[in-house]
C-alpha positions in Angstrom: 56.8 47.4 46.5 55.3 44.9 49.4 52.0 44.2 48.5 48.9 45.8 50.6 45.5 44.7 51.2 43.1 46.2 48.6 41.1 48.2 51.1 44.2 49.7 52.7 45.8 50.8 49.8 42.9 52.2 47.7 41.5 54.1 50.8 45.5 55.5 51.2 44.9 56.6 47.7 41.5 58.5 48.6 39.5 56.0 46.4 36.7 55.9 49.1 36.8 54.6 53.0 38.0 50.9 53.6 34.2 50.2 54.5 32.9 52.0 51.2 35.6 49.6 49.1 34.5 46.5 50.8 31.0 47.2 49.5 32.3 48.1 46.1 34.5 44.7 46.2 31.2 42.7 47.3 29.1 44.4 44.5 31.8 43.3 42.2 32.4 46.7 41.3 36.4 46.3 41.3 38.6 44.1 39.4 42.1 43.2 39.8 44.3 42.2 36.6 41.1 41.2 35.0 39.6 39.3 37.7 37.1 40.0 40.5 38.5 41.6 43.5 38.4 39.8 46.8 38.4 41.0 50.4 41.6 41.1 52.0 43.3 40.7 48.7 47.0 42.2 48.3 47.8 44.6 45.7 50.7 47.0 44.7 50.9 49.8 42.2 51.8 47.5 39.4 48.3 45.7 39.2 45.8 46.8 37.1 43.1 48.3 39.3 39.4 48.8 37.4 36.5 50.5 39.3 33.4 50.6 37.5 34.7 49.7 34.3 37.6 52.7 34.6 41.3 52.1 35.2 42.5 54.0 38.6 45.9 55.1 39.4 47.4 54.6 42.5 50.3 55.5 44.3 52.7 53.9 46.9 51.7 54.9 50.6 54.5 57.0 51.3 54.1 58.7 48.2 51.0 60.4 49.1 51.0 63.9 50.9 48.0 63.3 53.5 45.5 66.1 53.7 42.8 66.5 56.2 39.9 69.2 56.6 37.2 70.3 58.8 34.0 71.6 57.0 30.8 73.2 58.5 28.7 71.6 55.9 25.8 73.7 54.5 22.5 72.4 54.0 21.6 70.7 50.6 24.9 69.2 49.9 25.5 65.4 49.9 28.3 63.7 51.1 28.8 60.9 48.4 32.0 61.2 46.2 29.9 60.2 43.2 26.4 62.1 42.5 24.0 60.7 39.9 21.2 63.1 40.5 23.4 66.4 39.8 23.1 67.5 43.5 26.1 69.6 45.1 28.8 67.6 46.9 30.6 68.5 49.9 34.2 67.3 48.2 33.4 70.3 45.5 33.7 72.8 48.6 37.4 72.2 49.3 39.9 73.5 46.9 42.4 70.6 46.5 43.6 68.4 44.1 44.0 65.5 46.2 41.2 62.5 46.4 39.6 63.4 50.0 36.7 61.6 51.0 34.3 62.4 53.9 34.7 60.3 57.1 31.2 59.0 57.4 28.2 60.6 56.2 25.6 63.3 56.8 22.6 63.5 54.8 21.6 66.6 52.6 19.4 67.9 55.1 21.8 67.8 58.1 24.4 70.7 58.4 27.5 71.0 60.6 30.7 69.1 61.5 32.5 66.7 58.6 35.9 65.7 58.3 37.4 64.9 54.8 40.6 63.4 54.1 42.9 61.2 51.5 44.3 59.8 54.9 42.9 56.1 55.0 43.8 55.2 58.2 42.5 58.4 59.9 39.2 58.0 58.0 39.0 54.5 59.6 39.8 55.3 63.0 37.0 57.8 63.1 34.3 55.8 61.3 34.9 52.3 62.6 32.5 51.3 65.2 35.0 49.7 67.5 36.7 53.1 68.0 33.5 54.4 69.6 34.1 58.1 68.5 31.7 60.4 70.0 29.5 62.5 67.9 27.5 65.6 69.5 24.3 66.9 67.9 22.0 69.9 68.3 18.3 69.0 67.5 15.5 70.8 66.8 12.4 68.7 67.1 8.7 69.3 67.3 6.3 67.2 69.4 5.5 66.9 73.0 8.8 66.4 74.7 9.0 64.8 78.2 11.7 63.5 80.5 10.3 59.9 80.0 11.1 60.3 76.1 14.7 61.9 77.0 15.1 59.0 79.3 14.1 56.4 76.5 16.5 58.2 74.1 19.3 57.8 76.5 18.9 54.2 77.4 18.5 53.1 73.5 15.6 52.5 71.3 14.9 50.0 68.4 15.5 51.1 65.0 16.1 49.1 62.3 15.7 46.1 64.2 18.8 47.0 66.6 18.8 48.8 69.6 20.8 51.9 70.0 23.5 52.1 72.4 23.3 54.2 75.2 23.3 58.1 74.4 23.6 61.5 76.4 20.6 63.2 75.8 19.8 66.7 77.2 17.2 69.4 76.8 19.0 72.5 75.8 15.9 75.0 75.5 12.4 75.5 74.6 11.1 77.9 72.2 7.6 78.7 71.3 6.4 80.7 68.2 3.0 81.7 67.0 2.3 78.5 65.2 4.4 75.3 67.4 6.6 74.5 69.9 10.2 73.9 69.1 12.6 72.3 71.6 16.4 72.0 71.1 18.0 68.9 72.4 21.6 67.9 72.8 22.4 64.1 71.6 25.9 62.6 71.7 26.3 58.9 70.4 29.1 56.7 69.6 27.9 55.2 66.5 27.3 56.1 63.2 23.9 54.0 61.8 22.2 55.6 58.8 20.1 58.7 59.9 20.6 57.4 63.3 19.7 60.5 65.0 16.5 61.2 62.7 15.2 57.6 63.4 16.0 58.0 67.3 13.6 60.9 67.7 11.0 59.7 65.6 11.0 56.4 67.5 9.8 58.5 70.6 7.4 60.6 68.5 9.6 63.7 67.9 10.1 65.1 64.5 13.2 66.6 63.6 13.2 69.8 62.1 16.7 70.8 62.4 19.7 68.8 62.7 23.3 70.1 63.4 26.7 68.3 64.1 29.0 70.5 66.3 31.7 68.0 67.4 33.2 64.9 66.4 35.9 63.4 69.6 38.1 65.9 70.1 37.3 68.0 67.1 34.5 70.9 67.2 33.6 73.5 64.5 34.7 76.5 66.5 34.3 79.6 64.6 33.7 78.0 61.3 30.8 79.4 59.5 28.6 77.4 57.4 30.3 76.3 54.5 34.0 77.3 55.4 36.4 74.9 55.8 40.1 74.7 57.5 43.1 72.0 57.4 43.5 70.2 60.5 46.4 70.5 62.4 48.9 67.5 63.1 48.0 67.3 66.7 44.4 67.2 65.9 45.0 64.3 63.3 47.2 62.5 65.7 44.6 62.6 68.6 42.9 60.2 66.2 45.5 57.2 66.5 
């Protein structure tokens, strides 16, 4: 077997996404044949791979049956593969023996569209910043909303010492109850920074009350109810390449 870059082969085996594997390597969590793994190192199935002091089995890419799913994530579920606090994980919702991982993250308090797969190339194409895959969110916010605030979100705001890229932002409707005004806005971004939509809203003085992702690129939730999932079609997968 031809040796393959460690990030690519481990991602193809569903260990984690390429970016997450790079983090593991930088943190010294992966060993190859008794030595700390290096970024870009080439390996094959005959090498001994240790992750967090546990030996992991890997297959050749051609022997891996690719599976990809669309999930409508429920509230309270985390998108991490390993969970140390006992919280429910999204991967537990999908009945498969394959080692699937989420394409990006949604925090525990965000619901909606999540793609999970054991196809490392697909995960990389969805999550890599250079691909600029659009993501649409419907956000329920509390606070005094104005066209000035919407325009600030559109042009980009400074979060974590870095300005966000231009976004599409639209006011969907205003709904008033006995205690507060709740606005629903649509935000479409092409980045995947940590808690980005929440931080963007907070920056302009809007408190996020609910956050729901409806679209990733050409994929939408359709009729999937909260907690339901389905397999991606061949065409849906191919359109990310």
